[in-house]
C-alpha angles and dihedrals in degrees: 000000000000099000145319139223140176120246120181091340092309121119109232120196122202117214132176117282109256133193128243124326116248094256093055090045091053091045091053087054092051089252091290091149130233129292111262093249092051091047091052090049093050093045092050092051091047093051092048092051092048091049089051091051091049090052087055092050093253127124125196106224098184111055109167136132091265089063095052110084126195112229092220142343095261102061144027094243106136143188121212109221144155138187090255121037098174102093110141120218117207125176124188131168091266106040149355118238130196117189141155132229116238101275138139125230116263122234124237115236127186119205118196120204120198119205122194117219 
């Protein structure tokens, strides 16, 4: 998270600008798949992020290629994301429950800055 601000009583959170999601990347490659090494790298990062979330008591209930973003176009470094990251994970002796707080999905906004040289 880079920063945050309030706009019309809505909390807006500013994150780093990322590249394509994994689905769009695969689509651009005619769904040819990923090289084995790249697949291993992506899977390892996903598992680490999900383990971190679990340690925080959060579960991601919508893992899919659209929610895996490439950091840039030169590597397979990824960030696991979703519109809503407030799922609450609760385990008791009788059941496991996954639920969401009452939130609305945030919008993505791109700001372009032009610098004269």
